VEXMI-950746 format. One record per residue: x, y, z of N, C-alpha, C, O, CB in turn; residue in three letters. Coordinates in steps of 0.02 Angstrom, whole numbers, padded with zeros to 5 digits, always signed. Glycine has a CB too. Layout:
# VEXMI-950746
XYZXYZXYZXYZXYZALA
...
# end
This chain:
# VEXMI-950746
-00899-00048+06077-00942-00013+06094-00974-00003+06169-00980+00050+06200-00978-00029+06055MET
-00994-00072+06190-01033-00084+06242-00991-00076+06307-01002-00074+06368-01064-00152+06233ARG
-00931-00071+06256-00874-00075+06327-00875+00024+06353-00869+00043+06411-00760-00112+06288THR
-00881+00055+06313-00896+00137+06290-00968+00174+06334-00975+00230+06359-00916+00136+06190ASP
-01006+00128+06329-01081+00153+06382-01075+00147+06408-01088+00191+06449-01138+00143+06396TYR
-01032+00058+06440-01056+00065+06550-00948+00126+06552-00910+00154+06592-01051-00103+06638PHE
-00951+00120+06526-00900+00211+06526-00920+00266+06547-00902+00307+06589-00883+00247+06460ALA
-00965+00258+06508-00974+00321+06530-01048+00335+06567-01061+00391+06589-00962+00364+06470SER
-01086+00289+06572-01126+00247+06623-01109+00297+06691-01134+00350+06711-01094+00154+06629ARG
-01054+00252+06717-00984+00264+06789-00966+00298+06766-00914+00269+06750-00923+00217+06816LEU
-00957+00373+06735-00918+00446+06726-00996+00483+06791-00997+00514+06845-00913+00490+06603GLU
-01068+00443+06727-01125+00494+06759-01132+00478+06836-01159+00515+06877-01204+00484+06722ASP
-01101+00414+06849-01098+00384+06921-01085+00414+06973-01121+00427+07022-01059+00340+06928PHE
-01008+00431+06955-00956+00497+07001-01007+00546+07001-01031+00578+07047-00874+00535+06958LYS
-01019+00544+06941-01040+00621+06961-01092+00674+06989-01092+00734+06999-01038+00640+06925ALA
-01144+00610+07000-01210+00644+07011-01175+00629+07064-01174+00685+07090-01291+00626+06991GLN
-01131+00579+07119-01141+00594+07177-01087+00639+07208-01091+00655+07267-01150+00539+07207LEU
-01027+00663+07158-01001+00704+07186-01068+00782+07195-01059+00835+07224-00929+00710+07142LYS
-01118+00763+07164-01145+00850+07156-01201+00852+07218-01235+00899+07237-01193+00873+07062GLU
-01196+00762+07249-01236+00754+07318-01188+00809+07381-01196+00859+07415-01234+00653+07344PHE
-01129+00747+07361-01102+00788+07433-01064+00867+07448-01047+00891+07502-01049+00742+07459ARG
-01053+00912+07338-01082+00968+07336-01131+01011+07405-01120+01059+07442-01117+00953+07281GLN
-01168+00980+07400-01272+00992+07416-01269+00985+07504-01288+01019+07552-01346+00897+07370ASP
-01238+00931+07494-01230+00903+07560-01175+00972+07607-01192+01018+07644-01188+00813+07547ASP
-01113+00951+07585-01069+01006+07595-01090+01084+07610-01073+01112+07662-01033+01006+07539GLU
-01135+01122+07551-01184+01197+07555-01221+01161+07598-01250+01132+07553-01230+01236+07483ALA
-01243+01140+07643-01292+01142+07653-01269+01161+07751-01301+01184+07798-01333+01075+07617ARG
-01186+01131+07743-01162+01120+07790-01153+01183+07832-01169+01206+07887-01113+01087+07776TRP
-01112+01203+07764-01099+01293+07776-01120+01339+07806-01093+01380+07844-01105+01327+07737LYS
-01198+01330+07778-01227+01394+07778-01277+01364+07843-01330+01394+07838-01265+01425+07696TYR
-01278+01325+07890-01282+01306+07953-01229+01358+07982-01236+01405+08022-01267+01227+07964GLU
-01170+01330+07946-01134+01335+08009-01121+01452+08043-01129+01488+08093-01035+01279+07976ALA
-01100+01457+07980-01137+01536+07952-01180+01561+07997-01165+01588+08050-01184+01534+07883GLU
-01252+01547+07967-01347+01525+08007-01308+01555+08105-01313+01603+08143-01383+01370+07999GLU
-01281+01504+08105-01297+01490+08169-01207+01557+08238-01212+01579+08295-01293+01366+08166LEU
-01124+01562+08167-01140+01624+08211-01185+01670+08180-01226+01685+08224-01078+01664+08228GLN
-01193+01686+08149-01237+01742+08124-01284+01752+08177-01274+01808+08202-01274+01726+08055ARG
-01353+01708+08217-01383+01737+08258-01333+01739+08312-01331+01798+08329-01445+01710+08270GLN
-01292+01706+08347-01238+01718+08410-01224+01794+08414-01227+01827+08466-01160+01675+08398SER
-01207+01822+08346-01175+01889+08342-01246+01937+08334-01233+01997+08337-01115+01895+08271LYS
-01308+01923+08326-01359+01968+08343-01340+01981+08405-01307+02029+08425-01428+01947+08335ILE
-01370+01923+08447-01402+01927+08517-01344+01938+08552-01356+01938+08612-01445+01862+08545LEU
-01263+01952+08535-01172+01976+08597-01212+02042+08565-01250+02072+08603-01043+01950+08568LYS
-01205+02061+08512-01199+02157+08500-01281+02185+08518-01291+02244+08533-01176+02186+08390ASP
-01318+02151+08516-01391+02178+08567-01391+02150+08648-01428+02128+08692-01474+02139+08528SER
-01348+02162+08639-01309+02135+08762-01320+02103+08770-01340+02102+08828-01324+02156+08845GLY
-01327+02029+08731-01352+01970+08776-01303+01970+08785-01278+01967+08729-01386+01909+08763TYR
-01252+01972+08833-01172+01937+08839-01159+01933+08920-01172+01971+08966-01101+01994+08797SER
-01135+01887+08915-01107+01891+09029-01081+01943+09023-01064+01953+09081-01035+01829+09081ASP
-01059+02002+08986-01058+02058+09015-01101+02081+09031-01110+02066+09090-01037+02092+08995ALA
-01145+02118+09011-01200+02144+09030-01228+02118+09072-01244+02154+09118-01235+02153+08993GLU
-01252+02019+09079-01275+02006+09129-01231+01983+09215-01251+01964+09270-01312+01962+09097PHE
-01154+01998+09182-01115+02044+09285-01133+02082+09271-01176+02083+09315-01030+02066+09325LYS
-01149+02154+09226-01176+02209+09261-01211+02210+09327-01198+02222+09386-01214+02233+09223GLU
-01290+02181+09269-01309+02202+09318-01314+02157+09370-01358+02167+09412-01355+02228+09306GLU
-01288+02125+09374-01275+02059+09437-01292+02111+09497-01333+02123+09540-01174+02015+09445LEU
-01215+02138+09460-01188+02201+09531-01215+02245+09543-01218+02261+09602-01131+02238+09533GLU
-01250+02289+09490-01304+02330+09488-01324+02338+09548-01320+02391+09579-01353+02311+09449GLN
-01361+02249+09583-01417+02237+09599-01384+02184+09677-01416+02141+09705-01464+02202+09527ALA
-01268+02220+09707-01277+02187+09751-01264+02126+09758-01276+02100+09813-01318+02195+09762GLY
-01231+02078+09695-01213+02058+09703-01161+02017+09693-01143+02015+09634-01238+02061+09709ILE
-01124+01976+09740-01043+01964+09691-01022+01939+09640-01060+01891+09643-01003+01934+09710ASN
-00993+01929+09592-00988+01907+09551-00943+01848+09579-00956+01792+09601-00974+01950+09505VAL
-00884+01886+09568-00833+01827+09593-00845+01770+09615-00834+01719+09582-00800+01840+09638SER
-00883+01772+09706-00898+01716+09711-00971+01683+09686-01016+01667+09725-00885+01710+09769VAL
-00974+01677+09642-01037+01656+09629-00970+01671+09531-00971+01706+09480-01136+01719+09669LEU
-00948+01644+09545-00899+01621+09467-00839+01573+09486-00807+01544+09442-00854+01700+09424GLU
-00822+01562+09568-00795+01524+09585-00851+01447+09623-00833+01390+09634-00748+01566+09623ARG
-00913+01477+09632-00952+01435+09637-00974+01397+09586-01033+01380+09576-00991+01458+09661GLU
-00941+01388+09562-00979+01386+09477-00921+01356+09446-00942+01313+09408-01002+01472+09432SER
-00866+01360+09445-00815+01305+09456-00795+01234+09503-00767+01180+09494-00776+01337+09466GLU
-00833+01277+09568-00813+01227+09571-00877+01149+09569-00860+01090+09572-00772+01243+09631LYS
-00970+01180+09560-00989+01127+09537-00983+01120+09471-01020+01075+09452-01043+01117+09554GLU
-00942+01153+09411-00917+01104+09344-00885+01075+09365-00885+01020+09338-00884+01124+09284LEU
-00834+01079+09424-00806+01020+09454-00836+00944+09479-00820+00884+09483-00783+01046+09503GLU
-00886+00990+09490-00908+00907+09570-00979+00884+09483-01016+00836+09494-00987+00960+09727ARG
-00985+00905+09439-01043+00879+09403-00994+00851+09331-01022+00821+09286-01112+00947+09387GLN
-00911+00868+09329-00863+00813+09293-00867+00723+09302-00866+00673+09267-00790+00833+09320LYS
-00871+00734+09343-00845+00706+09412-00913+00652+09391-00915+00591+09389-00845+00767+09501ARG
-00948+00689+09382-01010+00628+09422-01025+00609+09329-01068+00566+09333-01112+00677+09491ILE
-01018+00615+09286-01025+00643+09210-01016+00588+09195-01046+00540+09173-00980+00699+09173HIS
-00930+00614+09224-00911+00518+09213-00881+00479+09241-00829+00450+09225-00880+00495+09168ASP
-00932+00472+09314-00934+00374+09321-01013+00398+09268-01000+00455+09287-00953+00313+09444GLU
-01054+00404+09238-01095+00401+09214-01097+00350+09173-01135+00304+09159-01105+00445+09199LEU
-01032+00376+09151-01026+00349+09062-01016+00301+09063-01058+00277+09025-00977+00369+09010ARG
-00984+00257+09084-00941+00224+09158-01018+00142+09133-01006+00089+09162-00957+00304+09284LYS
-01058+00142+09104-01119+00104+09110-01084+00070+09049-01034+00084+09017-01202+00142+09107ILE
-01146+00002+09046-01118-00065+09041-01147-00106+08984-01199-00074+08974-01129-00101+09105LYS
-01148-00144+08949-01223-00156+08872-01251-00226+08944-01230-00283+08955-01177-00214+08731PRO
-01280-00202+08964-01358-00242+08986-01327-00319+08941-01289-00324+08893-01461-00190+08939PRO
-01365-00371+08986-01345-00472+08973-01382-00435+08911-01418-00385+08909-01392-00569+09034PRO
-01349-00498+08845-01396-00508+08779-01502-00552+08799-01537-00586+08838-01330-00582+08720ALA
-01499-00512+08734-01571-00572+08762-01561-00619+08699-01553-00601+08641-01676-00530+08766ARG
-01566-00708+08730-01529-00755+08713-01596-00765+08643-01657-00769+08651-01508-00821+08782ARG
-01543-00765+08552-01596-00791+08536-01609-00742+08462-01623-00759+08405-01652-00788+08602ASN
-01590-00648+08506-01617-00584+08461-01578-00585+08411-01619-00565+08370-01616-00512+08492ASN
-01539-00591+08387-01503-00564+08324-01571-00641+08273-01605-00623+08226-01373-00579+08327LYS
-01574-00714+08298-01622-00738+08252-01708-00732+08246-01750-00761+08212-01608-00798+08257GLU
-01711-00674+08301-01782-00627+08303-01754-00591+08261-01789-00574+08214-01815-00586+08372GLN
-01696-00571+08263-01691-00478+08199-01686-00512+08131-01696-00476+08082-01591-00408+08207ILE
-01674-00568+08124-01693-00603+08060-01737-00623+08017-01719-00621+07959-01683-00636+08060LEU
-01813-00652+08033-01869-00672+08068-01883-00612+08037-01906-00616+07980-01875-00690+08147MET
-01874-00544+08067-01932-00490+08081-01909-00455+07989-01949-00432+07949-01915-00420+08178GLN
-01828-00463+07978-01784-00481+07932-01826-00497+07841-01844-00462+07794-01747-00552+07972GLN
-01824-00565+07857-01864-00609+07812-01942-00642+07814-01959-00694+07786-01826-00658+07809VAL
-01987-00595+07859-02074-00552+07872-02099-00510+07807-02142-00519+07764-02069-00481+07945ALA
-02031-00433+07829-02048-00407+07834-02022-00376+07735-02023-00321+07709-02040-00391+07904ALA
-02004-00437+07711-01958-00423+07646-02029-00515+07617-01997-00562+07593-01819-00434+07662LEU
-02071-00521+07621-02120-00595+07599-02115-00579+07520-02071-00539+07504-02222-00601+07634ALA
-02135-00592+07496-02118-00568+07409-02062-00526+07394-02083-00477+07362-02176-00524+07376GLY
-02021-00524+07399-01970-00471+07377-01894-00526+07342-01857-00566+07370-01948-00413+07462SER
-01896-00511+07299-01851-00564+07257-01772-00511+07281-01721-00537+07258-01879-00573+07144HIS
-01765-00470+07306-01663-00430+07307-01695-00402+07396-01741-00376+07429-01628-00316+07211THR
-01612-00437+07397-01587-00390+07478-01532-00354+07458-01490-00374+07418-01558-00441+07555TRP
-01532-00308+07482-01464-00276+07480-01421-00275+07541-01445-00269+07597-01473-00209+07462LEU
-01337-00282+07528-01326-00292+07582-01297-00244+07600-01299-00198+07559-01303-00341+07595TYR
-01268-00234+07649-01139-00180+07648-01134-00218+07604-01171-00265+07587-01039-00194+07732PRO
-01075-00194+07578-01074-00120+07571-01061-00083+07559-01022-00084+07511-01072-00097+07583PRO
-01079-00015+07585-01121+00039+07554-01048+00067+07487-00989+00054+07475-01153+00113+07631ALA
-01096+00105+07465-01028+00135+07409-01013+00184+07423-00972+00211+07386-01034+00147+07337TYR
-01043+00230+07502-00984+00278+07518-01047+00344+07562-01103+00368+07567-00929+00310+07423GLU
-00974+00343+07583-01020+00375+07689-00945+00430+07703-00884+00425+07699-01024+00265+07799GLY
-01000+00485+07721-00952+00583+07715-01019+00608+07785-01061+00569+07808-00969+00660+07584TRP
-01014+00648+07796-01007+00684+07864-00974+00749+07873-00940+00776+07829-00973+00645+07908GLY
-00989+00777+07944-00968+00858+07956-00921+00857+07995-00888+00906+08009-01018+00908+07987ASN
-00910+00792+08019-00852+00784+08075-00832+00725+08056-00857+00686+08015-00869+00784+08155ALA
-00755+00721+08107-00721+00685+08102-00712+00600+08128-00666+00559+08127-00691+00720+08113GLU
-00799+00603+08158-00796+00565+08213-00872+00489+08163-00888+00437+08191-00822+00631+08307ASP
-00900+00511+08095-00936+00488+08063-00913+00408+08085-00965+00375+08083-00933+00519+07994CYS
-00859+00367+08103-00834+00290+08094-00858+00283+08052-00918+00291+08064-00844+00236+08135GLY
-00848+00267+07988-00894+00229+07929-00870+00162+07940-00815+00158+07969-00883+00254+07843PHE
-00893+00118+07926-00855+00059+07915-00893+00002+07837-00913-00055+07828-00859+00017+08002ASN
-00884+00071+07796-00916+00024+07710-00936-00045+07709-00982-00066+07674-00857+00016+07646LEU
-00909-00070+07737-00902-00150+07713-00943-00163+07771-00958-00221+07757-00819-00196+07708GLY
-00961-00156+07803-01020-00172+07847-01087-00139+07850-01142-00149+07874-01001-00166+07904LEU
-01056-00098+07815-01124-00031+07823-01127-00020+07874-01163-00055+07909-01200-00038+07804GLY
-01085+00044+07907-01085+00037+07989-01075+00151+08013-01031+00189+07992-00980-00040+08022GLU
-01115+00161+08045-01094+00207+08064-01042+00180+08143-01035+00124+08167-01159+00255+08068PHE
-01013+00246+08164-00987+00254+08247-00965+00286+08272-00908+00296+08294-00955+00228+08273ASN
-01023+00313+08274-01019+00418+08332-00985+00397+08372-00985+00337+08386-01098+00468+08385THR
-00928+00463+08417-00940+00442+08462-00917+00534+08483-00861+00556+08475-00906+00366+08483GLU
-00965+00567+08506-00973+00626+08513-00972+00643+08569-01020+00617+08597-01015+00645+08488ARG
-00912+00704+08637-00952+00698+08683-00905+00796+08681-00852+00814+08657-00948+00617+08753HIS
-00990+00852+08740-00969+00891+08745-00980+00962+08790-01014+01014+08796-00967+00887+08701MET
-00972+00957+08793-00950+01017+08866-00975+01080+08868-00982+01074+08807-00872+01039+08872THR
-01000+01146+08882-01039+01188+08901-00970+01201+08908-00934+01162+08939-01100+01187+08948GLY
-00939+01276+08871-00867+01336+08881-00878+01418+08875-00906+01454+08834-00808+01323+08813ASP
-00838+01430+08944-00861+01463+08959-00893+01476+09019-00887+01428+09058-00877+01465+08927GLY
-00931+01531+09044-00982+01558+09091-01043+01576+09091-01060+01561+09034-00968+01597+09109TRP
-01094+01601+09121-01159+01637+09128-01194+01614+09045-01179+01561+09017-01145+01736+09143GLY
-01248+01674+09015-01279+01668+08980-01237+01653+08881-01260+01640+08825-01320+01726+09005ILE
-01175+01664+08905-01117+01621+08818-01091+01552+08852-01060+01508+08822-01011+01683+08783GLU
-01107+01553+08914-01069+01469+08883-01106+01405+08843-01123+01356+08876-01045+01426+08951ALA
-01112+01405+08803-01132+01336+08775-01102+01270+08713-01056+01294+08679-01187+01356+08754ARG
-01109+01242+08706-01093+01230+08662-01143+01157+08630-01183+01116+08655-01023+01232+08675ALA
-01119+01166+08578-01187+01170+08531-01178+01147+08433-01156+01188+08392-01213+01267+08539TYR
-01196+01084+08417-01177+01080+08357-01221+01034+08321-01263+01002+08353-01111+01062+08354GLY
-01211+01027+08211-01251+00972+08232-01214+00920+08188-01190+00928+08132-01335+00981+08219THR
-01215+00870+08223-01165+00813+08188-01197+00773+08117-01235+00728+08137-01152+00747+08251GLN
-01194+00774+08046-01215+00708+07972-01172+00685+07947-01124+00705+07913-01250+00725+07906TYR
-01212+00585+07985-01162+00568+07960-01197+00527+07921-01248+00500+07942-01110+00549+07996CYS
-01162+00513+07831-01243+00493+07773-01206+00431+07753-01146+00425+07761-01273+00558+07684THR
-01238+00395+07731-01186+00300+07716-01255+00311+07629-01312+00331+07620-01217+00176+07825LEU
-01218+00293+07602-01257+00294+07518-01267+00206+07512-01232+00161+07537-01187+00336+07433TRP
-01303+00203+07486-01323+00145+07435-01366+00141+07371-01413+00178+07356-01353+00102+07470PHE
-01335+00081+07329-01373+00100+07263-01422+00047+07226-01387+00021+07182-01320+00119+07209TYR
-01447+00035+07226-01496-00010+07155-01511-00005+07102-01548+00044+07096-01547-00022+07155TYR
-01499-00041+07038-01513-00044+06982-01609-00073+06961-01629-00127+06939-01452-00089+06960PHE
-01636-00030+06973-01696-00069+06957-01716-00136+06887-01736-00118+06832-01738-00011+06948PRO
-01704-00210+06907-01716-00222+06813-01790-00211+06765-01792-00241+06712-01701-00310+06796PRO
-01857-00164+06788-01907-00143+06781-01931-00111+06790-01902-00082+06836-01928-00156+06786SER
-01986-00080+06774-02005-00012+06791-02080-00057+06811-02111-00109+06795-02001+00062+06719ALA
-02087+00028+06879-02105+00008+06917-02134+00019+06977-02123+00078+06963-02081-00010+06915GLY
-02165+00021+07042-02151+00033+07110-02090-00006+07142-02094-00067+07142-02212+00017+07147ASP
-02057+00012+07158-01990-00012+07206-01982+00028+07321-01957+00077+07349-01901+00039+07137LEU
-02023-00036+07342-02000-00016+07409-01928-00051+07434-01902-00098+07404-02060-00034+07461LEU
-01911-00031+07472-01864+00001+07508-01875-00013+07588-01922+00017+07615-01866+00076+07488VAL
-01826-00068+07633-01826-00038+07690-01778-00056+07743-01765-00113+07763-01882-00042+07710GLU
-01762-00019+07757-01692-00040+07799-01701-00049+07818-01760-00036+07834-01647-00026+07821PRO
-01650-00099+07868-01669-00119+07974-01584-00108+07963-01537-00124+07926-01715-00240+08023HIS
-01605-00059+08039-01542-00012+08040-01556-00039+08121-01611-00045+08147-01544+00090+08009VAL
-01497-00052+08149-01466-00071+08214-01443-00036+08255-01387-00057+08269-01424-00103+08210ASP
-01464+00044+08309-01422+00051+08320-01434+00040+08396-01488+00034+08424-01399+00098+08289PHE
-01343+00039+08439-01333+00021+08463-01276+00057+08512-01220+00056+08488-01337-00019+08435GLN
-01286+00097+08591-01229+00132+08626-01232+00179+08691-01285+00199+08716-01203+00171+08577GLY
-01191+00189+08705-01235+00206+08779-01204+00302+08777-01156+00332+08752-01192+00136+08877ASP
-01263+00323+08822-01290+00397+08818-01270+00406+08875-01269+00358+08914-01365+00418+08804VAL
-01245+00477+08898-01263+00506+08955-01247+00570+08944-01206+00597+08907-01235+00479+09012ALA
-01291+00590+08985-01307+00668+08993-01317+00719+09076-01337+00706+09133-01382+00669+08953VAL
-01297+00764+09052-01297+00804+09129-01292+00861+09131-01244+00879+09097-01251+00792+09174SER
-01340+00938+09178-01339+00962+09172-01358+00979+09258-01395+00946+09293-01355+00967+09117ALA
-01323+01036+09276-01348+01055+09324-01390+01150+09314-01378+01192+09270-01284+01040+09375HIS
-01417+01153+09347-01436+01242+09341-01456+01284+09403-01494+01281+09451-01502+01255+09294ASP
-01395+01337+09367-01400+01371+09428-01461+01435+09366-01473+01450+09308-01300+01402+09477HIS
-01483+01454+09463-01519+01509+09431-01450+01578+09372-01472+01635+09365-01564+01552+09518TRP
-01390+01564+09346-01370+01657+09380-01308+01584+09294-01249+01588+09279-01328+01706+09529TYR
-01348+01546+09273-01298+01527+09216-01358+01500+09161-01337+01487+09104-01233+01458+09243THR
-01455+01488+09179-01474+01450+09147-01456+01378+09101-01478+01370+09044-01489+01485+09129SER
-01409+01323+09140-01384+01278+09116-01445+01255+09103-01497+01275+09128-01338+01244+09149THR
-01432+01178+09034-01489+01158+09003-01471+01114+08946-01461+01145+08894-01530+01214+08984HIS
-01463+01031+08943-01428+01008+08877-01469+00962+08843-01521+00935+08862-01360+00974+08888ALA
-01462+00961+08830-01499+00901+08758-01464+00901+08717-01420+00942+08707-01568+00914+08715GLU
-01486+00816+08657-01480+00767+08644-01523+00750+08607-01571+00723+08634-01471+00739+08682LEU
-01525+00759+08530-01586+00721+08478-01537+00646+08457-01486+00638+08490-01611+00785+08385ARG
-01549+00610+08419-01538+00595+08393-01577+00529+08343-01597+00475+08366-01500+00604+08420LEU
-01579+00558+08249-01631+00533+08222-01589+00494+08159-01529+00495+08144-01688+00590+08205LYS
-01662+00451+08121-01613+00410+08061-01638+00455+08008-01613+00481+08058-01628+00315+08042LEU
-01662+00494+07957-01668+00491+07904-01657+00461+07858-01611+00420+07854-01661+00515+07896HIS
-01700+00474+07808-01702+00390+07760-01746+00418+07659-01793+00389+07633-01794+00304+07831PHE
-01719+00460+07639-01729+00464+07533-01707+00444+07508-01647+00435+07500-01719+00506+07485ASP
-01755+00426+07482-01734+00391+07406-01713+00446+07332-01739+00501+07328-01812+00340+07380LEU
-01678+00428+07294-01684+00459+07217-01676+00422+07152-01637+00380+07131-01636+00508+07208PHE
-01721+00449+07133-01702+00424+07061-01722+00470+07007-01774+00454+06977-01734+00356+07046GLN
-01680+00548+06978-01740+00570+06939-01717+00661+06999-01690+00714+06984-01844+00503+06955HIS
-01754+00624+07083-01778+00659+07119-01786+00657+07189-01824+00610+07199-01817+00664+07098TYR
-01770+00683+07245-01799+00640+07288-01832+00652+07331-01824+00703+07366-01770+00611+07308TRP
-01897+00592+07346-01950+00567+07326-01964+00604+07422-02011+00644+07421-01955+00470+07289ASP
-01940+00598+07476-01931+00642+07530-01952+00616+07608-01999+00581+07626-01971+00704+07509GLY
-01897+00647+07645-01856+00608+07703-01938+00555+07762-01991+00570+07791-01798+00700+07767GLU
-01896+00494+07747-01926+00482+07821-01887+00505+07894-01835+00536+07903-01935+00403+07827GLN
-01923+00482+07929-01900+00509+07975-01876+00476+08024-01926+00463+08059-01934+00542+07991THR
-01818+00447+08056-01841+00388+08152-01813+00417+08214-01753+00420+08225-01794+00292+08161ALA
-01858+00436+08253-01821+00492+08316-01777+00417+08353-01809+00368+08370-01901+00548+08394THR
-01739+00419+08356-01682+00352+08421-01685+00414+08504-01724+00411+08551-01536+00337+08375ILE
-01642+00451+08494-01644+00504+08538-01645+00536+08540-01602+00569+08510-01631+00516+08563ILE
-01722+00584+08603-01745+00630+08597-01731+00674+08723-01779+00681+08761-01835+00600+08545ASP
-01702+00679+08730-01651+00696+08792-01666+00769+08800-01641+00796+08750-01564+00682+08778GLU
-01689+00805+08832-01704+00859+08860-01698+00910+08943-01749+00922+08975-01751+00845+08845HIS
-01651+00927+08959-01619+00906+09022-01619+00973+09078-01566+00998+09060-01537+00878+09003ARG
-01635+01004+09115-01595+01073+09155-01636+01017+09244-01686+00988+09266-01649+01202+09122HIS
-01575+01035+09257-01551+00993+09319-01574+00927+09320-01620+00905+09353-01572+01021+09383ASP
-01534+00895+09277-01554+00795+09306-01465+00782+09289-01416+00819+09288-01637+00720+09225SER
-01474+00713+09278-01423+00687+09246-01472+00617+09224-01527+00606+09249-01347+00679+09296ASN
-01439+00577+09177-01463+00524+09162-01437+00477+09122-01426+00502+09067-01508+00536+09147THR
-01423+00416+09124-01356+00368+09081-01404+00296+09033-01453+00269+09059-01283+00318+09165ALA
-01386+00283+08985-01406+00213+08991-01393+00206+08893-01381+00241+08844-01503+00199+09035TYR
-01407+00124+08917-01399+00094+08865-01442+00078+08783-01488+00038+08777-01391+00052+08897TRP
-01417+00112+08736-01490+00125+08691-01491+00055+08633-01453+00054+08584-01485+00219+08636VAL
-01538+00002+08647-01529-00067+08601-01595-00075+08545-01644-00112+08550-01529-00143+08658ASP
-01574-00021+08485-01650-00022+08442-01621-00053+08394-01563-00058+08373-01695+00053+08416ASN
-01696-00084+08375-01707-00089+08301-01748-00070+08273-01806-00080+08289-01710-00134+08281HIS
-01732-00035+08221-01788-00014+08171-01805-00002+08116-01764+00034+08087-01805+00017+08176ARG
-01839-00012+08091-01894-00057+08004-01936+00028+08004-01983+00049+08038-01989-00172+08031ILE
-01877+00072+07932-01945+00113+07880-01942+00100+07840-01883+00088+07825-01958+00177+07863ILE
-01991+00088+07785-01991+00101+07723-02007+00158+07683-02002+00214+07708-02018+00066+07708SER
-02026+00151+07619-02003+00200+07580-02062+00163+07486-02057+00108+07459-01886+00195+07585LYS
-02086+00193+07475-02086+00138+07413-02093+00226+07328-02139+00266+07326-02199+00052+07428THR
-02044+00223+07288-02052+00235+07241-02068+00251+07144-02015+00247+07113-02041+00234+07265LEU
-02090+00257+07128-02112+00236+07076-02031+00228+07031-01995+00278+07033-02174+00289+07050SER
-02010+00179+07001-01942+00189+06962-01954+00174+06895-02007+00148+06880-01882+00145+06986VAL
-01897+00192+06837-01882+00164+06768-01876+00102+06732-01922+00099+06692-01839+00181+06757SER
-01850+00067+06730-01794+00040+06732-01725+00015+06731-01745-00043+06736-01799+00036+06728ALA
-01656+00007+06729-01608+00007+06733-01561+00074+06740-01508+00090+06712-01603-00029+06695ASN
-01609+00109+06796-01556+00173+06823-01534+00198+06871-01592+00207+06891-01566+00219+06812ASP
-01499+00222+06917-01476+00189+06937-01546+00248+07039-01570+00303+07053-01373+00182+06904ILE
-01541+00200+07059-01584+00220+07112-01532+00226+07190-01506+00180+07221-01651+00158+07116VAL
-01531+00275+07198-01473+00305+07271-01509+00285+07319-01562+00256+07307-01455+00394+07287TRP
-01485+00297+07391-01490+00260+07451-01478+00302+07503-01434+00287+07543-01445+00204+07455ILE
-01508+00351+07512-01478+00367+07553-01493+00364+07653-01542+00379+07688-01474+00419+07520LYS
-01433+00340+07667-01474+00344+07748-01419+00377+07799-01364+00359+07819-01498+00251+07786LEU
-01461+00437+07811-01427+00486+07887-01451+00495+07925-01508+00515+07928-01409+00546+07892THR
-01383+00470+08007-01409+00502+08091-01368+00584+08060-01331+00606+08016-01355+00445+08196THR
-01416+00607+08131-01422+00676+08109-01408+00667+08206-01423+00614+08235-01508+00717+08053LEU
-01381+00724+08240-01362+00736+08275-01371+00791+08327-01320+00821+08311-01332+00727+08253ARG
-01385+00813+08355-01402+00878+08377-01409+00886+08441-01454+00856+08471-01454+00901+08350LEU
-01357+00938+08478-01323+00934+08577-01296+01024+08580-01271+01048+08631-01212+00853+08594GLU
# end
């Protein structure tokens, strides 16, 4: 009888996670279709390279010369960007790991439960999330460059990478969950703005955290990277330790899902 009970709970466990994935996939599909719809509206309204080039020609500007200049500038910027990407991590601070461990102990003073990796599951809308479930890691790598000429030249997208953890509270009450998340890696952003191409570059990386038991409690968000570049370049190393927290009123022995998502917008 007890075996049947646990088998039933396991099936419920898997079914719930499957529903969460279906919800996420529906959201990704919606956002991709909406982006295409808006792009089509702009193009159909005349907001296109062809219309812009025609206006320049009518104003007596040699568009062919501009296109050649743009190609040369793109090659030069690519060389600069490739060099910027060679940034190396700074020297490690002594006792840094010990300091982080002490922060964790202090933050969880009085708590009787530590939830370590592994994560139970991970998924995203791109191949480059680089999950390591055993260590509870994202290992993302993303390179995007504008494609084309003029106002239709764009490269943008939203990358979602989500790790799932779970916990069964032994008793009813208020459950405090505080993820400790380390971010390490390199960033290189380049934009060279011509008056005829309106070039700019944006990169945002955020961490989203939420809890679920019977309902979603509401996301907490932390901004890790926020770059908006016009006619400028930057490259730097990210070494960021974030602690975020939520409290959820829970019932005993019903699963609590812990959802951590990195959201990258370019």
